[in-house]
C-alpha positions in Angstrom: 86.1 -72.5 9.7 89.9 -71.8 10.0 91.6 -68.9 12.0 94.7 -68.0 9.5 94.7 -68.5 5.5 95.0 -72.2 4.5 98.4 -73.1 2.6 97.6 -72.7 -1.1 99.5 -75.8 -2.6 99.6 -75.8 -6.4 97.0 -78.9 -6.5 94.6 -76.6 -4.6 95.3 -73.3 -6.2 94.3 -75.2 -9.2 91.4 -76.5 -8.2 90.3 -72.7 -6.6 91.0 -71.4 -11.0 88.7 -74.5 -12.0 85.8 -73.9 -10.4 85.7 -69.9 -9.7 87.0 -68.6 -12.7 85.5 -66.5 -15.1 88.3 -66.0 -17.4 87.3 -64.3 -20.9 89.4 -65.7 -24.4 90.9 -62.3 -24.4 91.9 -62.3 -20.6 93.9 -65.4 -21.4 95.3 -65.1 -23.8 96.8 -61.7 -23.1 98.2 -63.5 -19.4 99.9 -66.1 -22.4 102.0 -63.0 -23.8 102.7 -61.8 -20.3 104.3 -64.4 -18.9 107.1 -64.6 -21.4 107.8 -61.0 -21.6 110.6 -59.3 -19.4 109.4 -58.4 -15.5 106.3 -61.0 -16.4 105.9 -61.5 -12.2 104.2 -58.0 -12.1 101.5 -59.5 -13.5 98.5 -59.8 -11.1 96.8 -63.4 -11.1 93.7 -63.6 -12.9 91.4 -64.1 -9.4 92.6 -61.0 -8.5 91.9 -59.2 -11.7 88.5 -61.3 -11.2 88.1 -59.8 -7.7 88.5 -56.5 -8.2 85.9 -56.8 -11.2 83.7 -58.0 -8.3 84.8 -55.1 -6.2 83.6 -52.6 -9.1 80.2 -54.0 -9.5 79.8 -54.3 -5.7 80.8 -50.4 -4.6 79.0 -49.4 -8.6 82.0 -47.8 -9.9 82.5 -45.6 -12.6 85.5 -43.9 -12.3 88.5 -45.6 -11.3 92.4 -44.9 -11.8 95.3 -47.3 -12.5 98.9 -46.6 -10.7 101.0 -49.0 -12.7 99.3 -51.0 -15.9 102.4 -52.9 -17.0 100.7 -55.0 -20.2 97.0 -54.0 -19.1 95.2 -56.8 -17.6 94.1 -55.1 -14.7 93.2 -52.5 -16.5 91.5 -55.3 -19.2 89.4 -56.8 -16.1 88.7 -53.2 -14.1 87.2 -52.5 -17.8 84.9 -55.2 -18.1 83.3 -54.6 -14.4 83.0 -51.3 -15.6 79.5 -50.1 -17.6 79.5 -49.1 -21.4 80.0 -45.3 -19.8 82.8 -46.2 -17.2 86.3 -45.1 -17.2 90.3 -46.6 -16.4 92.4 -44.0 -16.2 95.4 -45.5 -16.4 98.9 -44.2 -15.1 102.3 -45.9 -16.7 105.2 -44.5 -18.6 106.4 -47.4 -20.5 104.8 -47.6 -24.1 106.0 -50.8 -24.4 104.4 -52.4 -22.0 101.3 -50.8 -22.1 101.2 -51.2 -26.5 100.7 -54.9 -25.3 97.7 -54.3 -23.4 96.1 -52.2 -26.5 96.0 -54.4 -28.9 93.9 -56.8 -25.9 91.7 -53.6 -24.7 90.6 -52.9 -28.4 89.8 -56.6 -28.9 88.1 -57.0 -25.8 85.5 -54.0 -27.2 86.6 -51.7 -23.9 89.3 -49.2 -25.5 87.2 -46.8 -25.2 86.8 -47.0 -21.3 90.7 -46.8 -20.5 92.3 -43.6 -20.9 96.0 -44.1 -20.9 98.2 -41.9 -19.6 101.9 -41.9 -20.3 103.4 -39.9 -17.5 105.1 -39.9 -14.4 101.7 -40.7 -12.3 101.9 -38.1 -9.8 101.9 -35.4 -12.6 99.2 -37.2 -14.2 97.3 -37.5 -10.4 98.0 -33.7 -9.5 97.2 -32.8 -13.3 93.8 -34.6 -12.2 93.0 -32.6 -9.0 94.4 -29.1 -10.8 91.4 -29.9 -13.3 88.5 -30.2 -9.9 88.3 -33.8 -10.1 88.4 -34.2 -6.3 86.2 -36.3 -4.8 85.1 -37.5 -8.7 86.1 -41.2 -8.7 85.1 -44.7 -7.1 87.9 -46.7 -6.9 92.1 -46.8 -7.3 94.2 -49.6 -7.9 97.8 -49.3 -7.0 100.5 -51.9 -8.2 103.5 -49.1 -9.2 107.0 -48.2 -7.7 106.7 -48.7 -4.0 108.9 -45.7 -2.9 106.2 -43.6 -4.2 103.4 -45.8 -2.3 102.3 -42.7 -0.1 102.3 -40.1 -2.7 99.8 -42.1 -4.3 98.1 -43.2 -1.8 97.6 -39.6 -0.6 96.4 -37.9 -3.8 94.1 -41.3 -4.2 92.4 -40.0 -1.3 91.9 -36.7 -2.6 91.1 -38.1 -5.9 88.2 -40.6 -4.4 84.9 -39.9 -3.4 83.3 -40.7 -0.1 82.9 -44.6 -0.3 85.5 -44.6 -2.4 88.2 -47.4 -2.3 91.7 -47.7 -2.7 93.6 -51.4 -3.3 97.4 -51.7 -2.7 99.2 -54.6 -4.2 101.8 -56.3 -2.9 102.0 -55.2 0.9 103.5 -58.4 2.4 106.2 -57.9 -0.3 107.2 -61.5 -1.2 107.2 -61.4 3.0 110.4 -59.0 2.7 108.1 -56.8 5.4 108.3 -58.9 8.1 112.6 -59.7 7.4 114.1 -57.2 9.5 117.5 -57.3 7.7 116.3 -56.4 4.8 116.5 -52.5 5.1 115.9 -51.5 0.8 114.0 -48.5 0.1 110.8 -50.4 -1.6 110.9 -53.1 1.5 110.8 -49.6 3.9 108.3 -47.6 1.6 105.8 -50.6 1.9 106.1 -51.0 6.0 105.9 -47.0 6.6 102.5 -47.2 4.7 101.1 -50.5 6.0 101.5 -48.8 9.2 99.9 -45.5 8.4 97.2 -47.2 7.0 96.8 -49.3 10.0 96.4 -46.1 12.1 95.2 -43.7 9.2 91.2 -42.8 10.6 91.0 -41.5 7.5 89.7 -44.7 5.7 88.6 -48.3 6.8 91.2 -51.2 5.9 91.4 -54.8 5.6 94.6 -56.4 4.1 93.9 -59.8 2.2 96.7 -62.4 1.7 95.7 -62.8 -1.8 99.0 -62.8 -4.4 101.4 -61.0 -2.7 99.2 -59.3 -0.4 96.6 -57.2 -1.1 95.2 -53.7 1.2 91.5 -52.8 0.6 91.6 -48.8 2.4 87.4 -46.9 1.5 87.8 -43.7 2.5 85.4 -42.4 5.2 
């Protein structure tokens, strides 16, 4: 056992993927295409996609929300793990980037599970609440503009059922969260939300050193 995460060298990361990753050919090709697109660093890692799929299975999720879809790898990973009647409400504002994902969703046979909403995410989430969807979702993934993370989190808590799970990406923000000289808007927003969730009695919480940091908050 170890009392802190192991340092993940390139060689050890390759080993991790080699012995544990179960990635479909469609997922691999979507990742490969995304690697050549502007903003490719926003793509989640394949092991995180697989982990999210496992979470979907563990909690028996059927209805999920994603805030920040980019080229669609995370939505694809979740959709593949959902039952045939499952649904991902995917929130994004870019037709250009999400159009990449649409092709792969269709090829993977999960296009019918993904309801893409091209609009500011707060508008989409408020619309779901207005439509009586409070407490109707099982899982939410937040990976979009950091300054709005708290707004997405609060709306997510309303939309999730008791026992539902919110996964929040980039909570370590490349290490900037501990850089006292970094007073940028995004960094301050992430710091504030991390502190808030740590003390939020509405949820059970665990922050994982996966990728750029992933917080899991389970609604009580």
